[in-house]
C-alpha positions as CSV (number, residue, x, y, z in Angstrom):
1,M,-14.8,14.9,-17.0
2,N,-11.3,13.3,-16.9
3,K,-11.6,11.2,-13.7
4,L,-9.3,8.4,-12.7
5,E,-10.5,5.2,-11.2
6,I,-8.0,3.8,-8.6
7,E,-8.2,0.9,-6.3
8,I,-6.5,0.3,-3.1
9,I,-5.9,-3.4,-3.1
10,F,-5.1,-5.8,-0.3
11,S,-3.3,-9.0,-1.4
12,K,-1.2,-12.0,-0.5
13,S,1.5,-14.1,-2.1
14,K,2.7,-17.6,-1.5
15,T,5.8,-16.6,0.3
16,I,6.7,-17.4,3.9
17,G,7.0,-13.7,4.7
18,S,3.4,-13.2,3.5
19,F,2.2,-16.1,5.6
20,A,4.0,-14.7,8.7
21,L,2.6,-11.2,8.2
22,R,-1.0,-12.6,7.8
23,K,-0.6,-14.5,11.0
24,Y,0.8,-11.5,12.9
25,M,-1.9,-9.1,11.7
26,N,-4.6,-11.8,11.9
27,T,-5.8,-11.0,8.3
28,K,-6.2,-12.8,5.0
29,F,-3.9,-10.3,3.3
30,S,-0.3,-9.3,3.9
31,H,0.2,-6.5,1.4
32,V,-1.4,-3.3,0.2
33,L,-0.9,-1.5,-3.1
34,L,-2.4,1.0,-5.5
35,K,-3.9,0.2,-8.9
36,L,-4.5,2.9,-11.4
37,N,-6.7,2.5,-14.5
38,Y,-5.3,4.4,-17.5
39,A,-8.2,4.4,-19.9
40,S,-6.3,6.3,-22.5
41,L,-3.6,3.6,-22.5
42,D,-6.0,0.7,-22.0
43,R,-3.9,-0.4,-19.0
44,E,-4.3,-1.3,-15.4
45,V,-1.1,-0.6,-13.6
46,I,0.0,-1.2,-10.0
47,Y,2.3,0.8,-7.9
48,E,3.7,-0.9,-4.8
49,A,6.6,-1.0,-2.4
50,S,7.9,-4.6,-2.5
51,N,11.1,-6.4,-1.6
52,V,12.7,-4.9,-4.7
53,G,11.6,-1.4,-3.8
54,V,8.9,0.9,-5.2
55,R,7.9,-0.3,-8.6
56,C,5.2,-0.1,-11.3
57,M,3.9,-2.9,-13.5
58,K,1.0,-4.1,-15.5
59,L,-1.6,-5.6,-13.3
60,Q,-1.8,-8.9,-15.2
61,N,1.9,-9.5,-14.7
62,W,1.7,-8.8,-11.0
63,E,-1.3,-11.2,-10.7
64,T,0.9,-14.2,-11.8
65,H,2.5,-14.2,-8.3
66,N,-0.1,-12.6,-6.1
67,Q,-3.8,-13.0,-5.1
68,I,-6.2,-10.1,-4.5
69,I,-8.0,-10.5,-1.3
70,D,-10.0,-7.2,-1.2
71,R,-10.2,-3.9,-3.0
72,F,-11.6,-0.4,-2.5
73,P,-12.5,1.4,-5.7
74,I,-12.2,5.2,-5.6
75,T,-12.7,8.0,-8.2
76,L,-10.3,11.0,-8.2
77,S,-10.6,14.4,-9.6
78,P,-8.3,15.4,-12.5
79,D,-6.1,17.5,-10.2
80,R,-5.8,14.7,-7.6
81,K,-5.1,12.3,-10.4
82,K,-2.1,14.4,-11.5
83,E,-0.7,14.7,-8.0
84,L,-1.1,10.9,-7.4
85,I,0.7,10.0,-10.6
86,K,3.5,12.5,-9.8
87,Y,3.9,11.0,-6.3
88,C,4.1,7.5,-7.7
89,I,6.6,8.3,-10.4
90,D,8.7,10.4,-8.0
91,H,9.1,7.4,-5.6
92,L,9.9,4.7,-8.2
93,G,13.1,3.0,-7.2
94,I,13.0,3.9,-3.5
95,K,14.5,1.0,-1.7
96,Y,12.4,-1.3,0.5
97,G,12.5,-0.7,4.2
98,F,13.3,-4.2,5.5
99,L,14.0,-2.9,9.0
100,S,10.5,-1.4,9.2
101,I,9.0,-4.9,9.6
102,P,10.8,-5.8,12.8
103,A,10.4,-2.2,13.9
104,I,6.6,-2.6,13.7
105,L,6.8,-5.7,15.9
106,F,8.9,-3.9,18.5
107,H,6.7,-0.8,18.3
108,D,3.6,-2.9,18.9
109,L,5.2,-4.9,21.8
110,I,6.7,-2.0,23.8
111,Q,4.7,0.9,22.4
112,K,7.9,2.8,21.7
113,N,9.9,3.8,18.7
114,I,13.4,2.3,19.1
115,G,14.8,4.0,15.9
116,L,14.8,0.8,13.9
117,G,13.3,1.3,10.5
118,D,12.6,5.0,11.3
119,D,13.8,6.2,7.9
120,G,11.1,8.4,6.5
121,E,10.7,8.3,2.7
122,R,14.3,7.1,2.1
123,R,13.0,3.5,2.4
124,M,9.4,2.3,2.3
125,I,7.3,-0.7,3.0
126,C,4.0,-1.2,1.2
127,S,1.7,0.3,3.8
128,E,4.0,3.4,4.2
129,F,4.1,4.0,0.4
130,L,0.3,3.6,0.0
131,Y,-0.5,5.7,3.1
132,L,1.6,8.6,2.0
133,A,0.3,8.5,-1.5
134,V,-3.4,8.6,-0.5
135,K,-3.4,9.9,3.0
136,D,-6.1,12.4,2.1
137,I,-8.4,9.5,0.9
138,I,-7.6,7.2,3.8
139,G,-7.7,9.8,6.6
140,E,-5.3,10.3,9.4
141,I,-3.9,7.2,11.1
142,N,-2.5,8.2,14.5
143,E,0.9,6.7,13.7
144,D,4.3,7.6,12.2
145,S,4.0,6.4,8.6
146,D,7.1,4.2,9.2
147,F,5.0,2.0,11.5
148,I,1.6,1.7,9.7
149,K,0.5,-1.8,9.0
150,P,-1.7,-2.8,6.1
151,S,-4.3,-3.9,8.6
152,E,-4.6,-0.4,10.0
153,I,-5.2,1.0,6.5
154,Y,-7.8,-1.6,5.8
155,S,-9.7,-0.8,9.0
156,K,-9.6,2.9,8.2
157,L,-10.9,2.3,4.7
158,K,-13.7,0.0,6.0
159,E,-14.9,2.9,8.1
160,K,-15.2,5.2,5.0
161,Y,-15.8,2.9,2.0
162,H,-17.2,-0.5,1.3
163,A,-14.8,-3.2,0.0
164,S,-15.7,-4.9,-3.3
165,N,-16.3,-8.2,-1.5
166,I,-14.5,-10.2,-4.1
C-alpha cells in the first residue's frame, strides 16, 4: 500500500518574533508546519508559511535555523496523499500574511474581526496554511482560518492524537 507518513510539527526559532509569539500563546513553540516523507526520493521535506511566504525545503536545511518542539505523526491514504501534495504545490509562493498576526491579537482582545489580516488564501500565516491543508485530519476549529493560532491546532491535535514527546 502506497501510504504517506506526514508529521505536523510545532517548532521555534531564535528570533524575537518567535519569542513574542511563544509568550503570547504561553507555549514552547511559535510555529507549525507540515513534514512529508517521500520514501521514493529518500527525502524528508517541509512545507510551511514563513516570513518569505509558503515554501518547501529539505528538513535538514530547515533544522539549521529551527528547533522542533513537538510532532504528531500521521499516515495518509494514497488518495489523500495526492490531494495534500497538490494543495502544498498549488500554494507555493503565496505571500506571508503579516497583518494576520496583529489581527489575531485584536481578535482575541475584542472578540471581533476588524478586517485586518482577513485576506483568505491570498496571504497565509503558518497556522492558516497548515489548517487548510489538513483540516480533515485536525478537525473543525470554530474560527475563521485567518485567525487560527498554532496553539489552537496543537490543542485540537492533542485531543485526537498523541504527540511524539520528543
